DSSP file (Angstrom, degrees, kcal/mol; ACC not computed):
  #  RESIDUE AA STRUCTURE BP1 BP2  ACC     N-H-->O    O-->H-N    N-H-->O    O-->H-N    TCO  KAPPA ALPHA  PHI   PSI    X-CA   Y-CA   Z-CA
    1    1 A X              0   0    0      0, 0.0     2,-0.1     0, 0.0     0, 0.0   0.000 360.0 360.0 360.0 130.5    1.0  -61.9  -12.6
    2    2 A X     >  -     0   0    0      1,-0.1     4,-1.7     4,-0.0     5,-0.1  -0.406 360.0-104.8 -89.7 172.0    1.2  -61.8  -16.4
    3    3 A X  H  > S+     0   0    0      1,-0.2     4,-2.5     2,-0.2     5,-0.2   0.844 115.6  56.8 -65.8 -36.8    2.1  -58.8  -18.5
    4    4 A X  H  > S+     0   0    0      1,-0.2     4,-2.7     2,-0.2     5,-0.2   0.925 108.1  47.1 -63.4 -44.7   -1.4  -58.0  -19.7
    5    5 A X  H  > S+     0   0    0      1,-0.2     4,-2.4     2,-0.2    -1,-0.2   0.904 112.4  50.7 -62.8 -41.7   -2.8  -57.7  -16.1
    6    6 A X  H  X S+     0   0    0     -4,-1.7     4,-2.1     2,-0.2    -1,-0.2   0.910 112.7  45.9 -62.2 -43.4    0.2  -55.5  -15.2
    7    7 A X  H  X S+     0   0    0     -4,-2.5     4,-2.5     2,-0.2    -2,-0.2   0.926 113.5  48.5 -67.2 -45.7   -0.4  -53.2  -18.2
    8    8 A X  H  X S+     0   0    0     -4,-2.7     4,-2.3     2,-0.2    -2,-0.2   0.883 111.7  49.6 -63.7 -39.3   -4.2  -53.0  -17.6
    9    9 A X  H  X S+     0   0    0     -4,-2.4     4,-2.4    -5,-0.2    -1,-0.2   0.918 111.6  48.9 -65.4 -43.3   -3.7  -52.2  -13.9
   10   10 A X  H  X S+     0   0    0     -4,-2.1     4,-2.4    -5,-0.2    -2,-0.2   0.895 111.7  49.0 -62.2 -41.1   -1.2  -49.5  -14.8
   11   11 A X  H  X S+     0   0    0     -4,-2.5     4,-2.5     2,-0.2     5,-0.2   0.897 110.9  50.2 -66.5 -39.7   -3.6  -48.0  -17.4
   12   12 A X  H  X S+     0   0    0     -4,-2.3     4,-2.0     2,-0.2    -2,-0.2   0.912 112.9  45.9 -65.2 -42.6   -6.5  -48.0  -14.9
   13   13 A X  H  X S+     0   0    0     -4,-2.4     4,-2.2     2,-0.2    -2,-0.2   0.921 113.8  49.0 -66.0 -43.7   -4.4  -46.3  -12.2
   14   14 A X  H  X S+     0   0    0     -4,-2.4     4,-2.3     1,-0.2    -2,-0.2   0.903 111.7  48.3 -63.7 -42.7   -3.0  -43.7  -14.7
   15   15 A X  H  X S+     0   0    0     -4,-2.5     4,-2.5     1,-0.2    -1,-0.2   0.879 110.2  52.7 -67.3 -36.2   -6.5  -42.9  -16.0
   16   16 A X  H  X S+     0   0    0     -4,-2.0     4,-2.2    -5,-0.2    -2,-0.2   0.911 110.1  47.8 -63.3 -42.0   -7.9  -42.6  -12.5
   17   17 A X  H  X S+     0   0    0     -4,-2.2     4,-2.4     2,-0.2    -2,-0.2   0.907 111.9  50.0 -65.3 -41.7   -5.1  -40.1  -11.6
   18   18 A X  H  X S+     0   0    0     -4,-2.3     4,-2.4     2,-0.2    -2,-0.2   0.914 111.2  48.5 -63.6 -42.9   -5.8  -38.1  -14.8
   19   19 A X  H  X S+     0   0    0     -4,-2.5     4,-2.3     2,-0.2    -1,-0.2   0.908 111.6  50.1 -62.9 -42.0   -9.5  -37.9  -14.1
   20   20 A X  H  X S+     0   0    0     -4,-2.2     4,-2.2     2,-0.2    -2,-0.2   0.908 112.0  46.7 -64.6 -42.8   -8.8  -36.8  -10.5
   21   21 A X  H  X S+     0   0    0     -4,-2.4     4,-2.2     2,-0.2    -2,-0.2   0.899 112.3  50.5 -67.2 -39.5   -6.4  -34.1  -11.6
   22   22 A X  H  X S+     0   0    0     -4,-2.4     4,-2.0     1,-0.2    -2,-0.2   0.905 110.8  49.6 -64.2 -40.1   -8.8  -32.9  -14.3
   23   23 A X  H  X S+     0   0    0     -4,-2.3     4,-1.9     1,-0.2    -2,-0.2   0.915 111.4  48.6 -64.3 -43.5  -11.7  -32.7  -11.8
   24   24 A X  H  X S+     0   0    0     -4,-2.2     4,-1.8     2,-0.2    -2,-0.2   0.863 109.3  52.7 -67.2 -35.7   -9.5  -30.7   -9.3
   25   25 A X  H  X S+     0   0    0     -4,-2.2     4,-1.2     2,-0.2    -1,-0.2   0.923 111.2  46.4 -65.4 -43.3   -8.5  -28.3  -12.0
   26   26 A X  H  X S+     0   0    0     -4,-2.0     4,-0.8     1,-0.2    -2,-0.2   0.862 110.5  54.1 -65.6 -34.9  -12.1  -27.6  -13.0
   27   27 A X  H  < S+     0   0    0     -4,-1.9     3,-0.5     1,-0.2    -1,-0.2   0.862 106.1  52.0 -68.1 -36.0  -13.0  -27.3   -9.4
   28   28 A X  H  < S+     0   0    0     -4,-1.8    -1,-0.2     1,-0.2    -2,-0.2   0.787 101.9  60.8 -71.5 -28.0  -10.4  -24.6   -8.8
   29   29 A X  H  < S+     0   0    0     -4,-1.2     2,-0.7    -5,-0.1    -1,-0.2   0.752  83.1  89.7 -73.5 -23.7  -11.5  -22.5  -11.7
   30   30 A X     <  -     0   0    0     -4,-0.8     2,-0.5    -3,-0.5    -1,-0.0  -0.658  59.0-178.9 -80.3 113.2  -15.0  -22.0  -10.2
   31   31 A X        -     0   0    0     -2,-0.7     2,-0.5     2,-0.0    -3,-0.0  -0.952  21.1-139.2-117.1 130.1  -14.9  -18.8   -8.1
   32   32 A X        -     0   0    0     -2,-0.5     2,-0.4     0, 0.0    -2,-0.0  -0.756  24.6-173.1 -89.4 130.6  -17.8  -17.6   -6.2
   33   33 A X        -     0   0    0     -2,-0.5     3,-0.1     3,-0.0     2,-0.0  -0.954  26.5-110.2-126.9 141.8  -18.2  -13.8   -6.3
   34   34 A X        -     0   0    0     -2,-0.4     2,-0.1     1,-0.1     3,-0.1  -0.368  43.9-100.0 -64.3 148.0  -20.6  -11.5   -4.5
   35   35 A X        -     0   0    0      1,-0.1     2,-0.4     2,-0.1    -1,-0.1  -0.413  49.3 -90.6 -66.1 146.1  -23.2   -9.8   -6.6
   36   36 A X        +     0   0    0      1,-0.1    -1,-0.1    -2,-0.1    -3,-0.0  -0.438  53.8 165.5 -63.4 117.4  -22.4   -6.3   -7.6
   37   37 A X        +     0   0    0     -2,-0.4     2,-0.3    -3,-0.1    -1,-0.1   0.022  19.0 140.8-124.3  27.1  -23.9   -4.1   -4.8
   38   38 A X    >   -     0   0    0      1,-0.2     3,-1.9     3,-0.1     4,-0.2  -0.555  51.7-138.8 -70.2 129.4  -22.1   -0.8   -5.5
   39   39 A X  G >  S+     0   0    0     -2,-0.3     3,-1.3     1,-0.3    -1,-0.2   0.732  99.0  68.7 -66.2 -19.5  -24.6    2.0   -5.1
   40   40 A X  G 3  S+     0   0    0      1,-0.3    -1,-0.3     5,-0.1    -2,-0.0   0.701 100.4  49.0 -70.8 -16.7  -23.2    3.8   -8.1
   41   41 A X  G <  S+     0   0    0     -3,-1.9     2,-0.6     4,-0.0    -1,-0.3   0.309  90.4 102.1-100.7   7.0  -24.7    1.0  -10.3
   42   42 A X    <>  -     0   0    0     -3,-1.3     4,-0.9     1,-0.2    23,-0.1  -0.819  49.7-168.8 -99.6 123.2  -28.1    1.1   -8.6
   43   43 A X  T  4 S+     0   0    0     -2,-0.6     4,-0.4     2,-0.2    -1,-0.2   0.833  87.5  59.4 -74.6 -32.2  -30.9    2.9  -10.4
   44   44 A X  T >> S+     0   0    0      1,-0.2     4,-2.0     2,-0.2     3,-1.3   0.927 104.8  47.8 -62.8 -45.5  -33.2    2.8   -7.3
   45   45 A X  T 34 S+     0   0    0      1,-0.3    20,-1.4     2,-0.2    19,-0.8   0.813 109.3  54.7 -67.3 -28.9  -30.7    4.8   -5.2
   46   46 A X  T 3< S+     0   0    0     -4,-0.9    -1,-0.3    18,-0.2    -2,-0.2   0.505 113.9  41.7 -82.5  -3.2  -30.3    7.3   -8.0
   47   47 A X  T <4 S+     0   0    0     -3,-1.3    -2,-0.2    -4,-0.4    -1,-0.2   0.693  94.6  87.7-109.5 -30.0  -34.1    7.9   -8.1
   48   48 A X  S  < S-     0   0    0     -4,-2.0    16,-1.9    -5,-0.1    17,-0.3  -0.456  83.0-108.1 -77.5 144.3  -35.1    8.0   -4.5
   49   49 A X  B     -A   63   0A   0     14,-0.2    14,-0.3    -2,-0.1    -1,-0.1  -0.350  42.7 -90.4 -70.0 149.9  -35.0   11.3   -2.6
   50   50 A X    >   -     0   0    0     12,-2.5     3,-1.1     9,-0.4     4,-0.3  -0.295  25.7-136.5 -59.1 140.3  -32.3   11.8    0.0
   51   51 A X  T 3  S+     0   0    0      1,-0.2     3,-0.3     2,-0.1    -1,-0.1   0.693 104.1  56.4 -73.0 -18.2  -33.3   10.8    3.5
   52   52 A X  T >> S+     0   0    0      1,-0.2     4,-1.9     2,-0.1     3,-1.2   0.451  77.1  98.9 -91.1  -1.1  -31.7   14.0    4.9
   53   53 A X  T <4 S+     0   0    0     -3,-1.1     7,-0.2     1,-0.3    -1,-0.2   0.867  79.4  52.5 -57.6 -41.0  -33.9   16.3    2.7
   54   54 A X  T 34 S+     0   0    0     -3,-0.3    -1,-0.3    -4,-0.3    -2,-0.1   0.751 118.9  37.0 -67.2 -19.0  -36.4   17.0    5.4
   55   55 A X  T <4 S+     0   0    0     -3,-1.2     2,-0.4     1,-0.2    -2,-0.2   0.658 117.1  46.4-106.3 -19.5  -33.6   18.1    7.8
   56   56 A X    ><  -     0   0    0     -4,-1.9     3,-1.4     1,-0.1     4,-0.5  -0.979  60.8-153.8-133.4 119.8  -31.1   19.8    5.5
   57   57 A X  G >  S+     0   0    0     -2,-0.4     3,-1.1     1,-0.3    -1,-0.1   0.827  97.2  60.6 -61.3 -31.9  -32.0   22.5    2.9
   58   58 A X  G 3  S+     0   0    0      1,-0.2    -1,-0.3     3,-0.0    -5,-0.1   0.704 100.5  56.2 -68.9 -18.4  -28.9   21.6    0.9
   59   59 A X  G X  S+     0   0    0     -3,-1.4     3,-2.1    -7,-0.2    -9,-0.4   0.568  77.7 114.9 -89.6 -10.2  -30.2   18.0    0.5
   60   60 A X  T <  S+     0   0    0     -3,-1.1     3,-0.1    -4,-0.5    -3,-0.0  -0.438  85.0  15.2 -65.0 128.1  -33.6   19.1   -1.0
   61   61 A X  T 3  S+     0   0    0      1,-0.3     2,-0.3    -2,-0.2    -1,-0.3   0.350 100.9 118.5  89.8  -5.0  -33.7   17.8   -4.6
   62   62 A X    <   -     0   0    0     -3,-2.1   -12,-2.5   -12,-0.1    -1,-0.3  -0.686  58.0-134.2 -92.5 148.2  -30.8   15.4   -4.2
   63   63 A X  B  >  -A   49   0A   0     -2,-0.3     4,-2.6   -14,-0.3   -14,-0.2  -0.386  33.7 -98.5 -86.6 174.4  -31.2   11.7   -4.6
   64   64 A X  H  > S+     0   0    0    -16,-1.9     4,-1.9   -19,-0.8   -18,-0.2   0.887 127.0  49.3 -61.1 -38.6  -29.7    9.2   -2.2
   65   65 A X  H  > S+     0   0    0    -20,-1.4     4,-1.8   -17,-0.3    -1,-0.2   0.930 111.2  48.7 -66.1 -45.4  -26.7    8.7   -4.5
   66   66 A X  H  > S+     0   0    0    -21,-0.2     4,-0.8     1,-0.2    -2,-0.2   0.899 110.1  52.6 -60.5 -40.4  -26.2   12.5   -4.8
   67   67 A X  H >< S+     0   0    0     -4,-2.6     3,-0.5     1,-0.2     4,-0.4   0.893 108.7  49.5 -62.7 -40.4  -26.4   12.8   -1.0
   68   68 A X  H 3< S+     0   0    0     -4,-1.9     3,-0.3     1,-0.2     4,-0.2   0.844 116.2  42.2 -68.1 -32.8  -23.7   10.2   -0.6
   69   69 A X  H 3X S+     0   0    0     -4,-1.8     4,-2.0     1,-0.2     3,-0.5   0.467  87.7  96.6 -92.1  -1.9  -21.4   11.9   -3.1
   70   70 A X  H <X S+     0   0    0     -4,-0.8     4,-2.6    -3,-0.5     5,-0.2   0.873  79.2  54.9 -58.1 -41.7  -22.1   15.4   -1.8
   71   71 A X  H  > S+     0   0    0     -4,-0.4     4,-2.1    -3,-0.3    -1,-0.2   0.880 108.2  49.8 -63.1 -36.3  -19.1   15.5    0.4
   72   72 A X  H  > S+     0   0    0     -3,-0.5     4,-2.0    -4,-0.2    -1,-0.2   0.907 109.9  51.4 -65.7 -41.0  -16.9   14.7   -2.6
   73   73 A X  H  X>S+     0   0    0     -4,-2.0     5,-2.5     1,-0.2     4,-0.7   0.918 110.7  48.1 -61.7 -43.5  -18.5   17.4   -4.6
   74   74 A X  H ><5S+     0   0    0     -4,-2.6     3,-0.7     1,-0.2    -1,-0.2   0.908 111.0  50.4 -64.7 -41.5  -17.9   20.0   -1.9
   75   75 A X  H 3<5S+     0   0    0     -4,-2.1    -1,-0.2     1,-0.2    -2,-0.2   0.844 116.4  41.2 -66.2 -33.0  -14.3   19.0   -1.5
   76   76 A X  H 3<5S-     0   0    0     -4,-2.0    -1,-0.2    -5,-0.1    -2,-0.2   0.438 111.8-116.4 -95.7  -0.2  -13.7   19.3   -5.3
   77   77 A X  T <<5 +     0   0    0     -4,-0.7     2,-0.3    -3,-0.7    -3,-0.2   0.760  55.3 162.2  73.5  24.9  -15.8   22.5   -5.7
   78   78 A X      < -     0   0    0     -5,-2.5    -1,-0.2    -6,-0.2    -2,-0.1  -0.632  44.5-111.3 -78.4 131.4  -18.3   20.8   -8.0
   79   79 A X        -     0   0    0     -2,-0.3    -1,-0.1     1,-0.1    -5,-0.0  -0.369  22.6-158.4 -65.6 142.0  -21.6   22.9   -8.2
   80   80 A X        +     0   0    0     -2,-0.0     2,-0.3    -3,-0.0    -1,-0.1   0.493  67.6  53.4-102.1  -4.8  -24.5   21.1   -6.6
   81   81 A X  S  > S-     0   0    0      1,-0.1     4,-1.9     0, 0.0     5,-0.1  -0.850  82.6-116.9-126.2 163.7  -27.4   22.9   -8.3
   82   82 A X  H  > S+     0   0    0     -2,-0.3     4,-2.5     2,-0.2     5,-0.2   0.881 117.9  54.7 -64.3 -37.3  -28.4   23.4  -12.0
   83   83 A X  H  > S+     0   0    0      1,-0.2     4,-2.4     2,-0.2    -1,-0.2   0.919 107.8  49.0 -62.6 -43.0  -28.0   27.2  -11.4
   84   84 A X  H  > S+     0   0    0      1,-0.2     4,-1.9     2,-0.2    -1,-0.2   0.872 110.6  50.5 -63.8 -37.2  -24.5   26.6  -10.1
   85   85 A X  H  X S+     0   0    0     -4,-1.9     4,-2.3     2,-0.2    -2,-0.2   0.905 110.4  49.6 -67.3 -40.8  -23.6   24.5  -13.2
   86   86 A X  H  X S+     0   0    0     -4,-2.5     4,-2.3     1,-0.2    -2,-0.2   0.908 110.3  50.5 -64.3 -41.7  -25.0   27.2  -15.5
   87   87 A X  H  X S+     0   0    0     -4,-2.4     4,-0.8     1,-0.2    -1,-0.2   0.892 111.0  49.5 -62.6 -38.9  -23.0   29.9  -13.8
   88   88 A X  H  < S+     0   0    0     -4,-1.9     3,-0.4     1,-0.2    -2,-0.2   0.891 111.6  48.2 -67.5 -39.3  -19.9   27.7  -14.1
   89   89 A X  H  < S+     0   0    0     -4,-2.3    -2,-0.2     1,-0.2    -1,-0.2   0.862 111.5  50.0 -68.2 -35.8  -20.5   27.1  -17.8
   90   90 A X  H  <        0   0    0     -4,-2.3    -1,-0.2     1,-0.2    -2,-0.2   0.593 360.0 360.0 -80.1 -10.5  -21.1   30.9  -18.5
   91   91 A X     <        0   0    0     -4,-0.8    -1,-0.2    -3,-0.4    -2,-0.1   0.490 360.0 360.0 -73.9 360.0  -17.9   31.9  -16.7
């Protein structure tokens, strides 16, 4: 084997290794993520009436999002009606 063949073979192997490592690095960077499905970012849920409204008077006038957050509001003492908010502001 002469020197030129040895050098060309070495260069071919080295370039193949570099291409393979570059391909694997690019492959690792691509991460698949679920689409954002948080109900707080949904306009539809904030417009539709609560499904419990026919059964619970406190749910009348609340949206699905409001209904889901209602327990947090109750625990923190947040007023649930416009009248309650006005009373809180005037206090």
